[in-house]
C-alpha positions in Angstrom: 122.9 82.9 32.1 123.2 85.5 34.9 119.9 86.3 36.6 118.4 89.5 38.0 115.4 90.5 40.1 112.5 92.3 38.4 109.1 93.6 39.4 106.4 93.1 36.7 102.6 93.4 36.2 101.5 90.0 34.8 98.3 91.4 33.2 96.3 94.6 33.3 94.9 95.2 36.8 96.9 92.5 38.5 99.1 92.8 41.5 102.8 93.3 41.1 105.0 90.2 41.2 108.7 89.8 41.9 110.4 87.5 39.4 113.8 86.3 38.5 114.8 86.8 34.9 117.9 86.5 32.7 119.8 89.7 32.5 118.9 91.0 29.0 121.3 91.6 26.2 121.2 95.0 24.3 120.5 94.8 20.6 121.7 97.2 17.9 121.2 100.8 18.9 120.4 99.9 22.5 122.3 99.9 25.8 121.9 97.9 29.0 121.5 100.0 32.1 122.3 98.8 35.6 119.5 100.5 37.4 120.5 102.3 40.6 117.1 104.0 41.4 113.7 104.4 39.8 111.0 106.8 40.8 107.4 105.6 41.3 105.2 108.0 39.3 101.5 108.2 39.1 102.0 107.5 35.4 102.8 104.0 36.3 99.1 103.5 36.8 98.8 103.3 33.0 100.9 100.1 33.0 99.5 98.7 36.2 95.8 99.1 35.1 96.2 98.8 31.3 94.9 102.3 30.6 96.6 102.5 27.3 95.9 100.2 24.3 98.8 98.1 23.0 100.6 97.2 26.2 101.9 93.7 26.2 102.2 91.8 29.4 104.0 90.9 31.6 105.4 94.4 31.7 107.8 96.1 34.1 106.8 99.7 34.8 109.1 102.6 35.7 110.1 105.8 33.7 112.1 107.7 36.3 115.3 105.7 35.8 118.8 106.6 37.1 121.6 104.2 36.4 124.9 103.4 34.7 125.4 101.9 31.3 126.5 98.3 31.8 126.9 97.3 28.2 126.5 99.0 24.8 124.9 97.0 21.9 126.2 96.7 18.4 126.6 100.0 16.5 126.5 102.1 19.7 129.5 104.5 19.7 128.4 107.7 21.4 127.5 106.0 24.7 130.1 104.2 26.8 130.1 101.6 29.5 130.2 103.2 33.0 128.5 106.4 31.8 125.7 107.7 34.1 122.4 108.0 32.4 118.7 108.5 33.0 115.6 107.4 31.1 112.2 109.2 31.4 108.7 108.9 29.9 109.9 109.6 26.4 111.4 106.2 25.5 112.1 106.6 21.8 110.5 107.7 18.5 110.1 106.3 15.0 111.9 109.2 13.3 109.7 108.9 10.2 106.2 110.3 11.1 105.3 113.9 10.3 105.9 115.1 13.9 109.4 113.5 13.9 110.2 115.0 10.5 109.4 118.4 12.0 111.7 117.7 14.9 108.8 117.4 17.4 109.8 114.0 18.8 107.7 114.4 21.9 104.6 114.1 19.7 105.8 111.2 17.6 102.8 109.2 16.2 104.5 106.0 17.4 106.0 107.2 20.6 107.8 104.6 22.7 107.2 105.0 26.4 109.6 103.6 29.0 107.7 101.1 31.2 104.9 100.8 28.7 106.4 100.0 25.3 109.3 98.1 26.9 110.2 97.1 30.5 111.2 100.1 32.6 113.2 100.7 35.8 111.4 98.3 38.2 114.3 95.9 37.7 118.0 95.6 38.4 118.9 95.9 34.7 117.0 97.3 31.7 117.6 97.8 28.0 116.7 101.1 26.3 117.3 102.6 22.8 120.0 105.2 22.7 117.5 107.9 21.7 115.9 107.6 25.1 119.1 108.3 27.1 119.9 111.5 29.0 123.3 112.2 30.4 123.4 112.4 34.1 125.8 114.6 36.1 128.2 112.7 38.3 127.3 114.8 41.4 123.6 113.9 41.5 122.5 111.2 43.9 120.7 108.5 41.9 117.7 108.4 44.2 117.2 112.1 43.9 117.9 112.2 40.1 115.3 109.6 39.3 112.2 111.8 40.0 113.9 114.7 38.1 113.5 112.5 34.9 109.7 113.0 34.9 108.2 115.1 37.7 111.2 117.5 37.7 111.6 117.7 34.0 107.9 118.3 33.4 107.7 121.3 35.8 111.1 122.7 34.7 110.3 122.3 31.0 106.8 123.7 31.2 107.9 126.8 33.2 110.8 127.6 31.0 108.6 127.7 27.9 105.7 129.4 29.6 106.6 133.0 28.6 106.9 134.2 32.2 109.9 136.4 32.8 111.9 137.1 36.0 109.9 139.1 38.6 106.6 137.9 37.0 104.0 136.5 39.4 103.8 132.7 38.9 101.5 130.6 41.0 102.0 126.9 41.6 98.8 125.0 42.5 99.4 121.9 44.6 102.3 121.2 47.0 102.8 117.5 46.1 105.1 115.4 43.9 105.0 117.9 41.0 104.2 121.1 42.9 107.1 120.9 45.4 109.5 120.8 42.5 107.6 123.4 40.6 107.9 125.9 43.5 111.7 125.3 43.6 112.2 125.8 39.9 110.0 128.8 39.8 112.0 130.5 42.6 115.3 129.7 40.9 114.0 131.2 37.6 113.5 134.5 39.4 109.7 134.5 39.5 107.6 136.0 42.3 106.1 132.7 43.5 102.7 132.2 45.0 102.0 128.6 46.2 98.4 127.6 46.3 97.5 124.7 48.6 94.7 123.4 50.8 95.1 124.1 54.5 97.3 126.4 56.6 99.7 123.5 57.5 101.3 123.7 54.0 102.4 127.3 54.4 105.7 126.7 56.2 106.8 124.0 53.7 105.8 126.1 50.7 107.9 129.0 51.9 110.8 126.8 52.8 110.7 125.5 49.2 110.9 129.1 47.9 107.4 130.5 47.8 107.1 134.2 48.5 103.4 134.0 49.2 101.1 131.1 50.4 97.4 131.1 49.5 95.2 128.7 51.4 92.5 127.7 48.9 90.4 126.2 51.7 90.1 129.5 53.6 90.1 132.0 50.7 89.2 132.4 47.1 92.6 131.7 45.4 91.6 133.6 42.2 90.7 136.7 44.1 93.9 136.5 46.1 96.0 136.3 42.9 94.1 139.3 41.5 95.0 141.3 44.6 98.6 140.6 43.7 98.1 141.8 40.2 97.1 138.6 38.5 99.3 135.7 37.6 101.4 135.5 34.4 101.3 131.8 34.8 99.5 129.3 37.1 101.2 126.0 37.0 98.4 123.5 37.8 100.0 120.4 39.2 97.2 118.9 41.5 95.2 116.4 39.4 91.8 118.0 39.8 89.9 119.8 37.0 87.6 121.2 39.6 90.4 122.8 41.5 92.0 124.1 38.3 88.7 125.7 37.3 88.7 127.9 40.4 92.0 129.4 39.5 91.3 130.7 36.0 90.0 134.0 37.4 93.4 134.6 39.0 95.2 135.0 35.7 96.5 138.4 34.7 96.6 139.9 31.2 98.1 137.4 28.7 98.2 134.9 31.6 98.3 131.1 31.1 96.9 128.3 33.1 99.6 125.7 32.5 98.3 122.3 33.1 100.7 119.5 34.0 98.5 117.5 36.5 96.7 114.7 34.7 93.0 114.5 35.6 89.9 113.0 33.9 87.4 115.6 35.3 86.9 118.7 33.1 88.2 122.1 33.5 85.2 124.4 33.3 85.8 127.9 32.0 83.3 130.6 30.8 84.5 132.1 27.5 84.4 135.6 29.0 87.0 134.5 31.6 89.6 134.1 28.9 88.4 136.5 26.2 89.2 139.7 28.2 93.0 139.9 28.7 93.7 137.2 26.1 94.2 134.4 28.6 95.3 130.9 27.7 94.8 127.3 28.9 97.7 125.1 27.8 98.6 121.5 28.5 102.2 120.4 28.8 103.4 116.8 28.8 106.9 115.9 29.8 109.7 116.4 27.2 112.5 114.7 25.4 115.8 113.4 26.8 117.7 116.7 26.1 115.1 118.4 28.2 115.9 115.9 31.0 119.6 116.8 30.6 118.8 120.5 30.9 116.7 119.8 34.0 119.5 117.7 35.6 122.1 120.3 34.9 120.0 123.1 36.3 119.1 121.1 39.4 122.8 120.4 39.9 123.7 124.1 39.6 120.9 125.5 41.8 120.4 122.8 44.4 116.8 121.9 43.4 116.1 118.4 44.7 113.0 116.3 45.2 111.9 115.2 48.6 111.9 111.4 48.5 110.9 108.3 50.4 113.0 105.3 49.5 111.8 101.7 49.2 113.9 98.6 48.2 112.9 97.0 44.9 111.5 94.0 46.8 108.9 96.4 48.3 107.8 97.9 45.0 104.1 97.1 45.7 104.4 98.9 49.1 106.0 101.9 47.5 103.4 102.0 44.7 100.6 101.9 47.3 102.3 104.7 49.2 102.4 106.8 46.1 98.8 106.1 45.3 97.7 107.0 48.8 98.7 110.6 48.2 100.5 110.7 51.5 104.1 110.3 50.3 106.3 113.3 50.9 106.7 113.7 48.0 108.2 111.2 45.5 108.6 107.5 46.2 111.8 106.0 44.8 112.8 102.3 44.4 116.5 101.7 45.1 118.5 98.7 44.0 
């Protein structure tokens, strides 16, 4: 049997190891993907550290996959060999639970997650169910497309469902892996964009990405600054800090929404009066389904939105992961095959 290189976590909390495996065969309803690139996302911590019950090890992480279908399994007719595809966090659903019966596949009670439920993109070939696949435009570079499958899709999808309309004030908190894409999408959607970051050194980059206004939260009260601008219709909270998000609630305008996409374990603290007056909201938004990824990829292709990336070869996955965890990457780490 032909062999391939793969990076796996042997057990929860263990270091990555590079192994040689047999190239897998796709079963019914599945395809084999020749991985061209895979983004390294903070969500990979869940696999690495075993933060979710039910993960079987060894397990290969990776849910920002860009590649080409190498072989279609039995019964697969709608996807063809040679077709460019991506796989994101949403790795499949049972189709039978109440959420699925209502068409809400993202909240499936038995959700499959790429890189947790089955081996993800930290390998040269992977197998995925057809319901996890997103069509990928031919013009997109694989290394740039990978992060759009998770970080890009999450910011795109949350903003387009936020209720904000063109010319509304939309603030993006954090200029990192999620935020630098959120600023770009917000500008392309026609919003008046205020970027909120820590330190004056982020101002030039924020404006280059499309921000109309930069607010330095280390030097000013960001909520007060947003109120001077009329109050935000939406604040997209991308930096994983409940404390930082809490300071922004006062910057919401009437019917404004704090839209939380940055995962954090510390609480968001809000006084009831802060949201009672003006009917303000706090909403979480997690990822999306493969058709949302397709919409993201098409929109990015049309408008020129692209992630800023740092590339690492598969053999240096541990180094790339450490770079991502350091918070110093600018801004998405991508493994290339």
